[in-house]
N, C-alpha and C positions, 0 to 999 in steps of 0.2 A: 560769416559765422566761423568762429575758430573751432576746428575739429581736432586739433592736435592733442594727442594723448600724452599724459605725463610719462616721462621716461624713468625707468628703474634699472639699476645695476645691482644684482644680487650676487654677493661674493661668497664663495665657499673656500676658506683657507684650509689647506691640506698639507700634511706632513706624513709621508710613508703610509698612505692609505690605499695601496693597491688592492687590498681585499674588499674595500667598501666603495670605491669611487664610482664604478660603473652603475651599481644599484642605486646609490644615492642621487647621482645626477639624473639618471633616467626617471626616478620617482619624482624629483623636483620639477624636471622639465615637463612631464605629463601633467602635473598639478598646475603649473603656470599656464600651460596651453588651455586648460579647462576653466581656470578660475581668475585669471588676470587679464581678461579681455579689455578692460578699461585702461590698461597700461601698455606702454611700449616697453617690454621688458627684455632683459638679457641676463645671462648667468656667466660669471667669471670664476673660473677655478684658479685660485692663487696658490700655486705650489711653492712652499717656502722651505727649500732645502732637502727635499726627499732624495733618498739614496736607493729606493727600490724602483718599481716600474710605474709609480703614480703619474709621473709626467708623460710617459709614453702613452699610457691609457687615457690620460686627459686629452692629449692631442688627437687620439683616435675618436674620442667622443666629439670633440670640436669639429672634426672633419665631417662627421655625419649629422651634426646639428648646427644650423647656421646661427642660432641664438646663444650658443655656448662658446666662450672664448677662454684662452688659457694664458696666464702670466707666470713666468718662472723667476723665482728669486733664489739665489744661491745660499742665503742665510736663513736660518729658521726664525720664527717669531710671528705669532698671529697678528700682533699690532703692526709689525713691519709690513706684512702682506696687505693689511687693510689700508694703511696709509698710502702705500704705493698705488694701489688700484683706485681708491677713492679720489686721491689728489690728481690723478691723471684722467679722471672721468668727468664728463660734462653733463651727466644725467641729472634729472631733477631730484631724484631720491636715491640714496644709497642704502643697501641693506646687507646683512650677512647672517649666516647661520652655520652651526657646526655640521660637519659632514655626517655625523651619526644621526642627524635629523631627529634628535631627542624631542624637540618641540613639535607638536602636532601641526602639520602644514595648514590646516584649516584656519590657523591664527594669522597666517601671512597676509591675507587681504586686510584684516583688521589692523595689523601693524602698519601697512603701507597707507591705508586710508587715513589713519591718525595723523600722519605727516602730510599727506597730500591735501587734506582739508585745512591744514594749518592750525589744527587744534593743539599741536605741539611741534617742537623742533626735533625732538628725539623721542622715539617710542621704543620700548623694550619689553620683552617678556619677563615676567617675574614669577618665580617659583614660590615666593613667600607671601603672596596675597591670599586672603581667606578663600577666594573662589578658585584658586589654582588647585590642580590635581597632580600630585607627584607620585609616580609609581616606580618600584624597583630600586629606590634609593636606599643605600645603607644608612644605619643610624649614625655612623661616623661622619659620612659626607653631609648628611642633613644637619648634624650638630655643629660641624665646622662652619657650614654656610650661615647658620643663624648667628653664631658667635662673631663671624666676620661682619655680618650686617650690623650688629649692635656696635661693633668697634668703629667702623667708618662713620656711622651716623652720629656716634658720640664725639668723635674727633672733629668732624666737619659740619655738624649740625645740618645735615641734609635729610630730606624726607623720604627719598626712594629707599627701597628695602633690598633689592637684589641687583647688585652691580655687575655680577659676572655671568649672567645668563647669556649664552651664545645665540641670541635671537634679537637683533636690533635693526632699527631703521632711523635714518637721519636725513634732514634736508641738505641739499648741496651747499647752500649758502652757509649754514651752520657748520658743516663739516670743513669747508675750506677756510673758515676762521679758526676753529678749534684744533684741528688735526696738526697743523704745523708746530704748535707749542706743546704737544704731548711728547713726553720724553721716553716713555716706556715702549719697548718694541715686542713685548711678550704678552703674557696672560693678563698682567695688571693694566694693560691698555684700556680695557673696558671701564675699570673703576676710575682711572684718571680722566677718561673722556666724560664720564657722568658727573664727577665732582666738579670739573672745570665748567661743564655746561650749567650745572646747578648754581655755582657761585657767580656765574656771569648772567644769571637771570633768564636762561633759556628754559622754556617749558618742557618738562619731561613727563611722559605718560607711561605708567606701568600697566601692562595688560595681563590679566590672569590667563594662564595657559594650562594645557595638559602636557606634562613632561614625563617621558618614560626614560629613565636613566639607562645608559648603555653599560651593561655589565662588563663589556670588553674594552672600556675606555682605557687609553694609555696615559691619561693625565695622572701625574703623581700628586695626590691630593695634599699631603703634608708639605712637600717641596713647594708646590704652587702657593699654598697658604702662607708659607714663610716669605716667599718672594712678594706676595701681596702686602704683607705686613711691612716689609722693608720699603715698598712703594708708598704706603701711607705715611710712614715716618719721614721719608724724603720730602713728600709734599707738605707735610705739616710743619716740619722744623727747618728745612732748607729753603722752602718757598718755591716760587716759580723762577724760571730763568729769565735772562734779560730780554728774550724775544716776546715776553708776555706783557709788555708795558701798556699795550692797548686793552688788556683785559683787567678785570677787577682783581684786587689782591685777595689771597686766601685769608 
């Protein structure tokens, strides 16, 4: 009888998060201990270019918790960090979430189970589903998010609504095919991953979530939105690079 548990690598990309890293990792660790017993799980802190004490604090956490590991990248970029960790991992399922833990952790088992049961290749939290509850989000952020959703769905004729939610899980096989051809290394990484997955017939499952927006978020919403738009234009009009010959054309 095979009693092997599915293996999961949960990545937390961080950049200058010395004020939040200890609380966030401790909270996530305790949740996983209590709620992910059916998985062989681990947490990877992916420090991408911090210039404060984030890396030092992450190492201290890792030394005290055997299931927490730390990877250091000298260059910033959420996409860069995720690609590095996931492509070097041999776990069955890869997941990631933002360090502010804006998504209620009670959704994590649902996210992982969706991929583990093979009901989808990529599962993602969505703030734009009818059953989702979003708190503390400003009108400006909500409006920009909905406009962006309408834009990429119109440009690429995809059905998913929320591309940029920092709460995703993907199977190892799917990630190892899709990640090498993703060009973006920053925030647009998520959208590019989901568009490529959709256009290549991977099943994507959006999960309704409770999302509590972080009022102290350092994300520059207008700058990020402009970078996302440039990413969409690049994918739509410049196409895919030569390394995507085994994937369907956009």
